[in-house]
C-alpha positions in Angstrom: -3.5 10.9 -17.3 -6.2 10.0 -19.8 -3.7 8.5 -22.3 -1.9 6.6 -19.6 -5.1 5.2 -18.2 -6.3 4.0 -21.6 -2.9 2.3 -22.3 -3.0 0.7 -18.8 -6.4 -0.8 -19.5 -4.9 -2.5 -22.5 -1.9 -4.0 -20.8 -3.5 -5.1 -17.5 -6.3 -7.6 -17.0 -9.3 -6.9 -14.8 -8.8 -9.1 -11.7 -11.1 -7.3 -9.3 -13.8 -10.1 -9.5 -11.5 -13.0 -8.8 -10.6 -13.9 -5.1 -6.8 -13.5 -4.5 -5.2 -16.8 -3.4 -4.1 -16.7 0.2 -6.8 -14.1 1.1 -6.1 -10.9 3.1 -2.6 -10.9 4.7 -3.8 -8.2 7.2 -1.6 -5.5 8.7 -1.3 -1.9 7.6 0.3 -0.4 4.5 4.0 0.4 4.3 6.7 0.6 1.6 9.6 -1.7 0.8 12.4 -2.0 -1.8 12.6 -5.0 -4.1 16.1 -6.4 -3.3 15.8 -9.4 -5.6 13.2 -10.8 -7.9 13.5 -14.6 -7.8 10.8 -15.2 -10.5 7.2 -15.9 -11.0 5.2 -18.9 -12.2 4.9 -18.4 -16.0 1.5 -19.7 -17.3 1.4 -22.2 -20.1 0.8 -20.7 -23.5 -2.8 -21.8 -23.7 -3.6 -20.4 -20.2 -4.7 -16.9 -19.2 -4.6 -17.0 -15.3 -5.8 -14.2 -13.2 -3.0 -14.5 -10.8 0.5 -15.9 -10.7 2.8 -16.5 -7.7 5.6 -13.9 -7.5 8.7 -14.5 -5.4 10.6 -11.5 -4.1 13.2 -10.5 -1.5 12.1 -7.3 0.1 13.5 -4.8 2.5 11.4 -2.2 4.4 12.2 1.4 3.4 14.6 2.7 6.1 15.7 -0.7 7.4 19.3 -2.0 7.4 20.3 -3.4 4.1 21.0 -6.8 5.7 17.4 -7.0 7.0 15.5 -8.7 4.1 12.4 -10.9 3.9 11.5 -13.5 1.4 7.9 -13.2 0.3 5.5 -14.9 -2.1 2.6 -12.9 -3.4 -0.2 -13.6 -5.9 -0.7 -10.9 -8.5 -1.9 -10.3 -12.0 0.7 -11.7 -14.6 1.6 -8.2 -15.9 2.1 -6.9 -12.4 4.5 -9.8 -11.8 6.5 -8.8 -14.9 6.7 -5.1 -13.9 8.1 -5.9 -10.4 11.9 -5.6 -10.7 14.8 -5.2 -8.3 15.2 -1.6 -7.1 11.6 -0.6 -7.3 9.7 0.6 -4.3 6.5 -1.4 -3.7 3.6 -1.4 -1.3 3.6 -4.0 1.5 1.7 -4.7 4.7 3.3 -4.7 8.1 2.2 -5.7 11.6 1.2 -2.4 13.3 2.4 -3.5 16.7 5.9 -4.9 15.7 6.6 -3.4 12.3 7.3 -6.9 10.9 6.8 -7.2 7.2 3.9 -9.5 6.4 4.1 -9.5 2.6 3.5 -7.6 -0.6 0.2 -5.8 -0.9 -0.9 -7.5 -4.1 -3.9 -5.2 -4.8 -2.0 -2.0 -4.2 0.9 -3.2 -6.3 -1.4 -4.0 -9.2 -2.8 -0.5 -9.0 0.7 1.0 -9.0 2.0 -1.2 -11.7 -0.8 -0.2 -14.0 0.4 3.4 -13.9 4.1 2.4 -14.0 3.5 0.2 -17.0 1.6 2.9 -18.8 4.5 5.3 -18.2 6.9 2.8 -19.7 4.7 2.4 -22.8 4.3 6.2 -23.2 8.0 6.8 -22.8 7.7 9.1 -19.8 9.7 6.6 -17.7 12.4 4.2 -18.6 12.7 0.7 -17.2 15.3 0.7 -14.5 14.6 4.3 -13.5 14.4 4.7 -9.7 10.9 5.4 -8.6 10.7 7.4 -5.4 8.1 7.6 -2.7 7.3 11.2 -3.9 6.4 9.8 -7.3 3.9 7.3 -5.9 2.5 9.0 -2.9 2.1 12.7 -3.9 -1.4 14.1 -3.3 -2.3 17.6 -4.4 -3.8 19.8 -1.7 -7.0 20.1 -3.7 -7.4 16.4 -4.2 -10.7 15.1 -2.9 -8.8 12.3 -1.2 -7.8 14.8 1.4 -11.3 16.1 2.2 -12.0 15.7 6.0 -14.5 13.0 7.0 -16.9 13.9 9.8 -14.7 16.9 10.6 -11.5 14.8 10.9 -8.6 15.6 8.5 -5.9 13.1 7.4 -3.3 14.1 9.9 -5.7 13.9 12.8 -6.9 10.5 11.7 -3.4 9.2 11.4 -2.4 10.5 14.9 -5.4 8.8 16.5 -5.1 5.5 14.6 -1.4 5.2 15.5 -2.0 6.3 19.1 -4.8 3.7 19.6 -2.3 1.0 18.7 0.8 2.4 20.4 -1.0 3.2 23.6 -3.1 0.0 23.6 -6.3 1.8 24.1 -9.3 -0.5 24.8 -12.1 -0.3 22.1 -14.6 1.2 24.6 -12.3 4.1 25.1 -11.5 5.0 21.5 -14.0 7.8 21.3 -12.7 9.5 24.4 -9.1 9.1 23.3 -9.9 10.5 19.9 -11.4 13.6 21.5 -8.1 14.3 23.3 -6.5 14.5 19.8 -9.0 17.1 18.5 -11.8 14.9 17.1 -15.3 16.4 17.6 -17.4 14.6 20.1 -19.4 11.7 18.6 -17.5 11.7 15.3 -14.7 9.2 15.7 -16.6 6.1 14.6 -17.7 7.7 11.4 -14.4 9.3 10.7 -12.4 6.1 11.4 -14.6 4.0 9.2 -14.6 6.5 6.4 -10.8 7.0 6.4 -10.2 3.3 6.5 -12.4 2.7 3.5 -10.6 5.5 1.7 -7.2 4.0 2.6 -8.3 0.6 1.2 -9.2 2.2 -2.1 -6.4 4.7 -2.4 -2.9 3.3 -1.8 -1.5 6.8 -1.3 -3.7 7.2 1.9 -3.0 3.6 2.9 0.7 4.1 2.6 0.6 7.1 4.8 -1.1 5.1 7.5 1.6 2.4 7.2 4.4 4.9 7.3 2.9 6.5 10.5 2.6 3.1 12.2 6.2 2.2 11.1 7.5 5.5 12.5 5.8 4.8 15.8 7.2 1.3 16.0 10.7 2.6 15.3 10.3 5.2 18.0 9.3 2.5 20.5 12.5 0.7 19.6 
């Protein structure tokens, strides 16, 4: 990945220090398919903006093909270029209803860096289908899977989804977590740690979104 990372750094600007227009759209991570790319605001030749507005038609993975949502996102210019019809992209959904809230701009920028570097290196051709397995795979030895406060990923997912699905009051979160196997007194630390990890690692965040989506689908 060293070569790809160096190439990615050349083709993508650093936008981490610039506030994203529109702020945080909220929700939890999920995945969607780009049904149509309607375009993005091309900067004037003398400008080098940190973000451009990207207009897409998206469909949540697993949804009926007729169920699409028009979204506008603000992303780095190169990330807007890389977004094309047929690609699977990170989005945010309402954890209670499963409604698509919009493209996860930061997560898409992180993914597009890798995807663009793969194009440049010739390991992937433009137009190739990119599967969830490509994007979300985590090796068992990856530090991203190390338990936090004695709580592993699967347990954390089960508790987080259950808290929303069962509408557990905040004051009862610790007790609920213990019924799912979380050690006494550890839930607050584990929840905070995993949430921070999910915000930094889209692979973890996407698993949380998928778990919430599955629970919403099961509720009908």
